[in-house]
C-alpha positions in Angstrom: -12.1 -14.3 4.5 -8.6 -13.9 6.0 -7.2 -11.7 7.6 -4.7 -10.3 4.8 -7.9 -10.2 2.6 -10.0 -7.7 4.9 -7.4 -6.2 5.5 -6.5 -5.3 1.4 -10.4 -4.6 1.5 -9.8 -1.7 4.3 -7.0 -0.6 2.4 -8.7 -0.6 -0.9 -11.5 1.8 1.0 -8.8 4.1 2.6 -7.2 4.6 -0.9 -10.7 5.5 -2.0 -11.2 8.2 0.8 -7.5 9.7 -0.3 -8.7 9.8 -4.1 -11.9 11.5 -2.7 -10.0 14.2 -0.9 -7.7 14.9 -3.8 -4.3 13.2 -2.7 -1.7 12.3 -4.8 1.0 9.9 -5.7 2.8 9.7 -8.3 3.0 6.4 -10.4 7.2 6.1 -9.6 6.9 7.0 -6.4 4.4 4.0 -6.2 6.4 1.8 -8.1 9.4 2.9 -5.5 8.0 2.1 -2.4 7.0 -1.5 -3.8 10.5 -2.2 -5.3 11.4 -1.3 -1.6 8.8 -3.4 -0.2 7.1 -0.7 2.1 4.4 0.8 -0.1 1.9 0.2 2.8 3.9 1.5 5.4 4.9 4.5 3.2 1.4 5.2 3.1 0.7 4.6 6.7 3.0 7.0 7.3 2.4 9.9 4.8 -1.4 10.0 5.4 -3.0 10.1 9.3 -6.3 8.5 8.2 -4.6 5.4 7.1 -3.8 5.1 11.1 -7.3 5.6 11.6 -9.1 2.8 9.3 -6.1 0.2 8.8 -4.7 -1.5 11.8 -0.9 -1.7 12.2 -0.7 -5.1 12.3 -1.7 -5.8 8.5 0.9 -3.3 7.4 3.8 -6.3 6.7 1.3 -8.6 5.0 0.1 -6.4 2.9 3.5 -5.2 1.7 4.3 -8.9 0.9 1.6 -8.5 -1.4 2.3 -5.9 -3.1 6.0 -7.0 -2.9 5.0 -9.6 -5.6 4.5 -6.7 -8.2 8.2 -5.5 -7.8 8.9 -4.9 -11.7 5.3 -5.8 -13.2 4.3 -2.7 -14.1 7.5 -0.3 -14.8 5.8 2.2 -17.2 3.3 -0.2 -18.9 0.3 1.8 -16.4 -1.6 2.6 -19.4 -1.7 -0.8 -21.0 -2.0 -3.3 -17.9 -4.9 -0.8 -16.0 -5.8 1.6 -18.7 -4.4 4.4 -15.8 -2.9 7.7 -17.7 -1.0 10.4 -16.1 2.2 10.4 -14.0 0.2 11.5 -10.6 -2.4 8.6 -10.4 -0.3 6.3 -8.5 -3.1 6.3 -5.8 -5.8 4.6 -8.5 -2.8 2.2 -9.6 -3.1 0.7 -6.3 -6.7 0.2 -6.2 -5.8 -2.1 -9.7 -2.9 -3.9 -7.7 -5.6 -4.3 -5.3 -8.4 -5.4 -7.5 -5.6 -7.7 -9.0 -4.5 -9.2 -6.3 -8.0 -10.1 -5.0 -8.8 -11.1 -8.1 -12.3 -8.9 -8.8 
């Protein structure tokens, strides 16, 4: 497993933790950060927990993976990933990770 996939797996566990402690991101915020190419950097800065579990060296490579999904979702979260609710952006990130890792 290369470091990028390892970083993506670690990120998925970090996101799962954020969901378990009832943190929320809007889908629009996630889409906006993907468009800017800074989704993981945004999360890393906003949630100190990520700084404890995700190596900073992985951030740019992970952001590059997510940047490939720019424009892919565009309001079709329900149809593509069965995600409903405007505040389920963290679930959208998990769905994208599953897509990236081909789970």
